[in-house]
MDTraj code that builds the backbone (N, CA, C; nanometers):
import mdtraj as md
import numpy as np

residues = "MET THR ALA GLN HIS GLY ALA PRO GLU SER GLN THR GLN ASP GLN THR LEU GLY ALA LEU VAL HIS GLN LEU THR GLN GLN VAL PRO ASP LEU ILE ARG SER GLU MET ARG LEU ALA GLN ALA GLU VAL ALA GLN LYS GLY LYS ARG ALA GLY VAL GLY ILE GLY MET PHE SER VAL ALA GLY LEU LEU ALA PHE PHE ALA PHE GLY SER LEU VAL ALA THR ALA ILE LEU ALA LEU THR LEU VAL VAL ASP ALA TRP LEU ALA ALA LEU ILE VAL ALA LEU VAL LEU LEU ALA VAL ALA ALA VAL ALA GLY LEU VAL GLY ARG ASN LYS VAL ALA GLU ALA GLY PRO PRO ALA PRO GLU ARG ALA ILE GLN GLY LEU LYS ASP ASP ILE ALA THR VAL LYS GLY ASP HIS PRO".split()
xyz = np.array([
    [-4.8230, 0.3104, -0.9072],
    [-4.6932, 0.3369, -0.9005],
    [-4.6303, 0.2652, -0.7930],
    [-4.5104, 0.1890, -0.7946],
    [-4.4538, 0.0914, -0.6697],
    [-4.3132, 0.1717, -0.6497],
    [-4.3320, 0.1335, -0.5145],
    [-4.1661, 0.1662, -0.4625],
    [-4.0742, 0.0605, -0.4905],
    [-3.9481, 0.0783, -0.4281],
    [-3.8492, -0.0215, -0.4154],
    [-3.9163, -0.1567, -0.3992],
    [-3.8727, -0.2720, -0.4194],
    [-3.9340, -0.4196, -0.3865],
    [-4.0700, -0.4594, -0.3645],
    [-4.1370, -0.3488, -0.4823],
    [-4.2449, -0.3944, -0.5647],
    [-4.3962, -0.3765, -0.4289],
    [-4.3600, -0.2921, -0.3136],
    [-4.4600, -0.2667, -0.2327],
    [-4.5301, -0.1219, -0.2677],
    [-4.6214, -0.0959, -0.2635],
    [-4.7118, 0.0256, -0.3046],
    [-4.6603, 0.1298, -0.2492],
    [-4.6682, 0.2872, -0.3029],
    [-4.5954, 0.3683, -0.2655],
    [-4.6578, 0.4433, -0.1180],
    [-4.7659, 0.4165, -0.1073],
    [-4.8625, 0.4816, 0.0334],
    [-4.8178, 0.3495, 0.1417],
    [-4.7737, 0.2465, 0.1119],
    [-4.7808, 0.1428, 0.1973],
    [-4.6220, 0.1683, 0.2385],
    [-4.5077, 0.1925, 0.1507],
    [-4.4074, 0.2315, 0.1960],
    [-4.3780, 0.3471, 0.2770],
    [-4.4713, 0.4461, 0.2604],
    [-4.4751, 0.5947, 0.3619],
    [-4.5237, 0.5651, 0.4624],
    [-4.6120, 0.4711, 0.5040],
    [-4.6726, 0.4199, 0.6037],
    [-4.6134, 0.3254, 0.7038],
    [-4.4925, 0.2980, 0.6590],
    [-4.4191, 0.1748, 0.7743],
    [-4.4096, 0.2233, 0.8525],
    [-4.3739, 0.1560, 0.9732],
    [-4.3716, 0.1886, 1.1118],
    [-4.2055, 0.2193, 1.1135],
    [-4.1661, 0.2689, 1.2496],
    [-4.0659, 0.2600, 1.2674],
    [-3.9677, 0.1590, 1.3047],
    [-4.0474, 0.0660, 1.3765],
    [-3.9696, -0.0647, 1.3924],
    [-3.9411, -0.1558, 1.2547],
    [-4.0287, -0.1133, 1.1672],
    [-4.0133, -0.1853, 1.0292],
    [-3.8899, -0.1380, 0.9548],
    [-3.8887, 0.0019, 0.9723],
    [-3.7999, 0.0730, 0.9179],
    [-3.6513, 0.0380, 0.9767],
    [-3.6199, 0.0264, 1.1246],
    [-3.5169, -0.0254, 1.2161],
    [-3.4779, -0.1549, 1.1816],
    [-3.5774, -0.2597, 1.1365],
    [-3.5660, -0.4035, 1.1035],
    [-3.5014, -0.4096, 0.9552],
    [-3.5708, -0.2988, 0.8843],
    [-3.5067, -0.3037, 0.7404],
    [-3.3230, -0.2737, 0.7655],
    [-3.3316, -0.1638, 0.7926],
    [-3.2002, -0.0910, 0.8608],
    [-3.1238, -0.2256, 0.9004],
    [-3.1196, -0.3152, 1.0186],
    [-3.0495, -0.3905, 1.0633],
    [-3.0145, -0.4883, 0.9577],
    [-3.0838, -0.5270, 0.8648],
    [-3.0996, -0.6253, 0.7707],
    [-3.0006, -0.5718, 0.6480],
    [-2.9811, -0.4542, 0.6289],
    [-2.9306, -0.3808, 0.4956],
    [-2.8078, -0.3216, 0.5394],
    [-2.7660, -0.2998, 0.6851],
    [-2.6417, -0.2732, 0.7204],
    [-2.5451, -0.3646, 0.6975],
    [-2.5646, -0.5022, 0.7534],
    [-2.4386, -0.5633, 0.7108],
    [-2.4026, -0.5898, 0.5635],
    [-2.5107, -0.6207, 0.4858],
    [-2.4741, -0.5886, 0.3264],
    [-2.3634, -0.5006, 0.3071],
    [-2.4145, -0.3835, 0.3701],
    [-2.3274, -0.2623, 0.3014],
    [-2.2003, -0.2882, 0.3686],
    [-2.1940, -0.2995, 0.4764],
    [-2.0425, -0.3338, 0.5035],
    [-1.9763, -0.4455, 0.4379],
    [-2.0471, -0.5517, 0.4377],
    [-1.9787, -0.6688, 0.3265],
    [-1.9233, -0.5803, 0.2154],
    [-2.0165, -0.4880, 0.1402],
    [-1.9616, -0.4574, 0.0217],
    [-1.8542, -0.3467, 0.0362],
    [-1.8745, -0.3064, 0.1417],
    [-1.7165, -0.2157, 0.1576],
    [-1.6495, -0.2657, 0.2198],
    [-1.6181, -0.3920, 0.2541],
    [-1.5402, -0.4541, 0.2917],
    [-1.4623, -0.5435, 0.1506],
    [-1.5593, -0.5665, 0.0598],
    [-1.5178, -0.6043, -0.0733],
    [-1.4572, -0.5024, -0.1774],
    [-1.5044, -0.3861, -0.1610],
    [-1.4263, -0.2821, -0.1949],
    [-1.2750, -0.2507, -0.1650],
    [-1.2653, -0.2722, -0.0046],
    [-1.1362, -0.2669, 0.0342],
    [-1.0585, -0.3677, 0.0343],
    [-1.1046, -0.4711, 0.0028],
    [-1.0067, -0.6103, -0.0549],
    [-0.9573, -0.5404, -0.1922],
    [-1.0528, -0.5021, -0.2903],
    [-1.0209, -0.4781, -0.4208],
    [-0.9616, -0.3883, -0.4585],
    [-0.9267, -0.2947, -0.3565],
    [-0.8396, -0.1743, -0.3939],
    [-0.6970, -0.2272, -0.3334],
    [-0.7082, -0.2878, -0.2276],
    [-0.5784, -0.3207, -0.1859],
    [-0.4967, -0.4250, -0.2717],
    [-0.5858, -0.5179, -0.3244],
    [-0.5419, -0.6176, -0.4388],
    [-0.4896, -0.5530, -0.5723],
    [-0.5544, -0.4088, -0.5695],
    [-0.4695, -0.3737, -0.7183],
    [-0.3834, -0.2958, -0.6906],
    [-0.3644, -0.2192, -0.5538],
    [-0.2662, -0.1658, -0.5149],
    [-0.1259, -0.2567, -0.5217],
    [-0.1539, -0.3659, -0.4721],
    [-0.0558, -0.4688, -0.4583],
    [-0.0028, -0.5248, -0.5865],
    [-0.1011, -0.4993, -0.6840],
    [-0.0838, -0.5840, -0.8211],
    [0.0111, -0.4806, -0.9045],
    [-0.0098, -0.3547, -0.8790],
    [0.0702, -0.2323, -0.9270],
    [0.2413, -0.2551, -0.8603],
    [0.2285, -0.2656, -0.7276],
    [0.3341, -0.2501, -0.6604],
    [0.4568, -0.3954, -0.6866],
    [0.3862, -0.4826, -0.7312],
    [0.4310, -0.6280, -0.7632],
    [0.5179, -0.6339, -0.9070],
    [0.4355, -0.5561, -0.9875],
    [0.5280, -0.5475, -1.1039],
    [0.6186, -0.4205, -1.0780],
    [0.6307, -0.3326, -1.0190],
    [0.7479, -0.2486, -0.9897],
    [0.8304, -0.2846, -0.9332],
    [0.8091, -0.4027, -0.8171],
    [0.9216, -0.4619, -0.7634],
    [0.9977, -0.5333, -0.8451],
    [0.9191, -0.5986, -0.9131],
    [0.9971, -0.7261, -0.9841],
    [1.0886, -0.6560, -1.0996],
    [1.0326, -0.5509, -1.1064],
    [1.1516, -0.4906, -1.2618],
    [1.2613, -0.4088, -1.1666],
    [1.2428, -0.3664, -1.0303],
    [1.3597, -0.3217, -0.9295],
    [1.4341, -0.4516, -0.9553],
    [1.3837, -0.5469, -0.9147],
    [1.4598, -0.6643, -0.8995],
    [1.5855, -0.7052, -0.9769],
    [1.5454, -0.6894, -1.1020],
    [1.5742, -0.7340, -1.2136],
    [1.6911, -0.6241, -1.2275],
    [1.6664, -0.4937, -1.2366],
    [1.7517, -0.3725, -1.2224],
    [1.8546, -0.4148, -1.1329],
    [1.8237, -0.4405, -0.9991],
    [1.9076, -0.4453, -0.8872],
    [2.0146, -0.5567, -0.9015],
    [1.9780, -0.6940, -0.9810],
    [2.0374, -0.7663, -0.9769],
    [2.1358, -0.7419, -1.0803],
    [2.1427, -0.6854, -1.2061],
    [2.2270, -0.6352, -1.2948],
    [2.2811, -0.5459, -1.2438],
    [2.2880, -0.4447, -1.1581],
    [2.3509, -0.3258, -1.0942],
    [2.4430, -0.4152, -0.9779],
    [2.4187, -0.5166, -0.9493],
    [2.5089, -0.5802, -0.8372],
    [2.5962, -0.6210, -0.9007],
    [2.5956, -0.6874, -1.0230],
    [2.6990, -0.7509, -1.1122],
    [2.7801, -0.6412, -1.1533],
    [2.7406, -0.5074, -1.2144],
    [2.8212, -0.3909, -1.2608],
    [2.8934, -0.3486, -1.1475],
    [2.8590, -0.3630, -1.0219],
    [2.8928, -0.2961, -0.8956],
    [3.0150, -0.3588, -0.8603],
    [2.9849, -0.5150, -0.8690],
    [3.1258, -0.6028, -0.8087],
    [3.2170, -0.5772, -0.9299],
    [3.1732, -0.5470, -1.0655],
    [3.2875, -0.5257, -1.1660],
    [3.3626, -0.4016, -1.1007],
    [3.2798, -0.2819, -1.0868],
    [3.3619, -0.1780, -1.0400],
    [3.4585, -0.1915, -0.9158],
    [3.4190, -0.2538, -0.8077],
    [3.4869, -0.2871, -0.6880],
    [3.6089, -0.3404, -0.7174],
    [3.5989, -0.4557, -0.7768],
    [3.7192, -0.5127, -0.8448],
    [3.8281, -0.4307, -0.8928],
    [3.7501, -0.3672, -0.9768],
    [3.8516, -0.2474, -1.0612],
    [3.9274, -0.1405, -0.9697],
    [3.8435, -0.1205, -0.8687],
    [3.8962, -0.0033, -0.7768],
    [4.0048, -0.0689, -0.6964],
    [4.0031, -0.2057, -0.6492],
    [4.0732, -0.2585, -0.5627],
    [4.1943, -0.2986, -0.6473],
    [4.1847, -0.3339, -0.7598],
    [4.2928, -0.3668, -0.8639],
    [4.3912, -0.2069, -0.8993],
    [4.3032, -0.0645, -0.8975],
    [4.3882, 0.0155, -0.9139],
    [4.4333, 0.0593, -0.7917],
    [4.3951, 0.0479, -0.6726],
    [4.4505, 0.0753, -0.5679],
    [4.6007, 0.0189, -0.5381],
    [4.6115, -0.1279, -0.5824],
    [4.6847, -0.2227, -0.5522],
    [4.8284, -0.1477, -0.6481],
    [4.7977, -0.0382, -0.7048],
    [4.9132, 0.0206, -0.7783],
    [5.0089, 0.1238, -0.7041],
    [4.8964, 0.1343, -0.5868],
    [4.9907, 0.2596, -0.4754],
    [4.9943, 0.1644, -0.3625],
    [4.9031, 0.0829, -0.3075],
    [4.9418, 0.0260, -0.1652],
    [4.9224, -0.1272, -0.2057],
    [4.9744, -0.1840, -0.0466],
    [4.9396, -0.3413, -0.1096],
    [4.7967, -0.3964, -0.1161],
    [4.7794, -0.5023, -0.1908],
    [4.6680, -0.5290, -0.2160],
    [4.5865, -0.5519, -0.0917],
    [4.5948, -0.6235, 0.0091],
    [4.5100, -0.6156, 0.1312],
    [4.4682, -0.5254, 0.1535],
    [4.5607, -0.3767, 0.1913],
    [4.5253, -0.2813, 0.2012],
    [4.4233, -0.2145, 0.1233],
    [4.4309, -0.2188, -0.0144],
    [4.3408, -0.1948, -0.1410],
    [4.2044, -0.2010, -0.1057],
    [4.2100, -0.3758, -0.0592],
    [4.0345, -0.4182, -0.0524],
    [3.9923, -0.3855, 0.1017],
    [4.0860, -0.3625, 0.1927],
    [4.0504, -0.2913, 0.3068],
    [3.9881, -0.1524, 0.2871],
    [4.0382, -0.0701, 0.2108],
    [3.9846, 0.0796, 0.2093],
    [3.8650, 0.0777, 0.1280],
    [3.8450, -0.0304, 0.0187],
    [3.7517, -0.0374, -0.1122],
    [3.6010, -0.0587, 0.0375],
    [3.6492, -0.1798, 0.0872],
    [3.5346, -0.2312, 0.2037],
    [3.4932, -0.1318, 0.3075],
    [3.5859, -0.0686, 0.3226],
    [3.5326, 0.0304, 0.4200],
    [3.4537, 0.1391, 0.3560],
    [3.5012, 0.1823, 0.2656],
    [3.4107, 0.2831, 0.1803],
    [3.3069, 0.2390, 0.1497],
    [3.2631, 0.1068, 0.1392],
    [3.1483, 0.0620, 0.0833],
    [3.0724, 0.0346, 0.1985],
    [3.1055, 0.0025, 0.2906],
    [2.9950, 0.0018, 0.4651],
    [2.9700, 0.1289, 0.4769],
    [3.0359, 0.2595, 0.4722],
    [2.9745, 0.4041, 0.4660],
    [2.8972, 0.4272, 0.3752],
    [2.8988, 0.3822, 0.2720],
    [2.7845, 0.3995, 0.1605],
    [2.6528, 0.3456, 0.2216],
    [2.6747, 0.2336, 0.2227],
    [2.5595, 0.1309, 0.2821],
    [2.4796, 0.1847, 0.3946],
    [2.5710, 0.2112, 0.4751],
    [2.5035, 0.2868, 0.6183],
    [2.4080, 0.4001, 0.5692],
    [2.4913, 0.4841, 0.5017],
    [2.3941, 0.5945, 0.4643],
    [2.2937, 0.5793, 0.3569],
    [2.2900, 0.4858, 0.2867],
    [2.1730, 0.4529, 0.2149],
    [2.0457, 0.3691, 0.2935],
    [2.0864, 0.2952, 0.4105],
    [1.9861, 0.2066, 0.4916],
    [1.9431, 0.3117, 0.5555],
    [2.0113, 0.4215, 0.6234],
    [1.9105, 0.5114, 0.6866],
    [1.8375, 0.6061, 0.6064],
    [1.8779, 0.6432, 0.4530],
    [1.7954, 0.7128, 0.3946],
    [1.6660, 0.6176, 0.3508],
    [1.6976, 0.5055, 0.3285],
    [1.5921, 0.4104, 0.3132],
    [1.4819, 0.3702, 0.4152],
    [1.5604, 0.3798, 0.5225],
    [1.4446, 0.3628, 0.6681],
    [1.3572, 0.4714, 0.6535],
    [1.3948, 0.6212, 0.6511],
    [1.3418, 0.7166, 0.6457],
    [1.2182, 0.7277, 0.5541],
    [1.2562, 0.6549, 0.4227],
    [1.1769, 0.6729, 0.2994],
    [1.0176, 0.5925, 0.3390],
    [1.0771, 0.4599, 0.3952],
    [0.9834, 0.3706, 0.4355],
    [0.8633, 0.4114, 0.5538],
    [0.9192, 0.4718, 0.6361],
    [0.8650, 0.5651, 0.7395],
    [0.7626, 0.6389, 0.6980],
    [0.7985, 0.7441, 0.5694],
    [0.7304, 0.8578, 0.5234],
    [0.6061, 0.7945, 0.4330],
    [0.6368, 0.6956, 0.3721],
    [0.5164, 0.5890, 0.2770],
    [0.3970, 0.6111, 0.3463],
    [0.4032, 0.5215, 0.4877],
    [0.2642, 0.4860, 0.5782],
    [0.2489, 0.3761, 0.5094],
    [0.1167, 0.3093, 0.5862],
    [0.0759, 0.2073, 0.5287],
    [-0.0205, 0.1976, 0.4041],
    [-0.0454, 0.0832, 0.3325],
    [-0.1242, 0.1146, 0.2165],
    [-0.2714, 0.0614, 0.2347],
    [-0.3544, 0.1951, 0.3032],
    [-0.4628, 0.1811, 0.3386],
    [-0.5767, 0.1975, 0.1998],
    [-0.7207, 0.1177, 0.2293],
    [-0.7744, 0.1648, 0.1361],
    [-0.8544, 0.2782, 0.1525],
    [-0.8258, 0.3527, 0.1181],
    [-0.8768, 0.4968, 0.1530],
    [-0.9920, 0.5227, 0.0948],
    [-1.0440, 0.4812, -0.0283],
    [-1.1857, 0.5169, -0.0821],
    [-1.2897, 0.4298, 0.0263],
    [-1.2446, 0.2861, 0.0355],
    [-1.3558, 0.2185, 0.1359],
    [-1.3252, 0.2440, 0.2797],
    [-1.2440, 0.2996, 0.2858],
    [-1.2598, 0.3673, 0.4545],
    [-1.3579, 0.5008, 0.4454],
    [-1.3266, 0.5960, 0.3420],
    [-1.4129, 0.7159, 0.3254],
    [-1.5699, 0.6782, 0.3084],
    [-1.5892, 0.5619, 0.2445],
    [-1.7190, 0.5157, 0.1996],
    [-1.7976, 0.4394, 0.3714],
    [-1.6998, 0.3755, 0.4214],
    [-1.7728, 0.3496, 0.5468],
    [-1.8026, 0.4575, 0.6524],
    [-1.6816, 0.5809, 0.6444],
    [-1.7142, 0.6839, 0.7372],
    [-1.8576, 0.7768, 0.6768],
    [-1.9006, 0.7622, 0.5205],
    [-2.0075, 0.8352, 0.5071],
    [-2.1431, 0.7752, 0.5009],
    [-2.1336, 0.6178, 0.5320],
    [-2.2151, 0.5338, 0.5503],
    [-2.2880, 0.5473, 0.7042],
    [-2.1870, 0.5596, 0.7930],
    [-2.2018, 0.5947, 0.8925],
    [-2.2727, 0.7202, 0.9578],
    [-2.2175, 0.8240, 0.8780],
    [-2.2497, 0.9312, 0.9157],
    [-2.4051, 0.9452, 0.8459],
    [-2.4570, 0.8419, 0.7456],
    [-2.5645, 0.8681, 0.7104],
    [-2.6729, 0.8092, 0.7914],
    [-2.6136, 0.6823, 0.8415],
    [-2.7311, 0.6023, 0.9086],
    [-2.7265, 0.7012, 1.0590],
    [-2.6295, 0.8020, 1.1136],
    [-2.6699, 0.8951, 1.2304],
    [-2.7412, 0.9829, 1.1611],
    [-2.7710, 1.0079, 1.0492],
    [-2.8456, 1.1370, 1.0138],
    [-2.7645, 1.2469, 0.9961],
    [-2.6343, 1.2434, 0.9979],
    [-2.5384, 1.3697, 0.9757],
    [-2.4939, 1.3793, 0.8770],
    [-2.5320, 1.3249, 0.7484],
    [-2.5055, 1.3259, 0.6519],
    [-2.6012, 1.3908, 0.5481],
    [-2.5968, 1.5016, 0.4610],
    [-2.6667, 1.5841, 0.4145],
    [-2.7570, 1.4613, 0.3337],
])
top = md.Topology()
chain = top.add_chain()
for i, resn in enumerate(residues, 1):
    res = top.add_residue(resn, chain, resSeq=i)
    for name in ("N", "CA", "C"):
        top.add_atom(name, md.element.get_by_symbol(name[0]), res)
traj = md.Trajectory(xyz[None], top)
């Protein structure tokens, strides 16, 4: 019966500590490279999902922008029935600036809560690999 890599089982069991350390030093870079590839794939997958969502939000935002412009014009025209046209435009502009300030603050807080898009599985895999090499892993 043979162990991995075609070596007889008794020979594998009798390997010296130096040979095992040598094998480990050759295999660790491969392991790290594979974990890095996993991290890249995970980040790319998250990026693709986010890209499609951002595209849809962009279309919705553009259409909402045009609709909102029409509503702003309607509000200004409605206010001109009560006050002068310049004053109606100023009132609507100030209200819009106040709403924009509130939306900006809420958006900034939401972005801060989201945190970075870290490749969590790859990071955990590296931690497990390090723990295994150190002998801390069951």
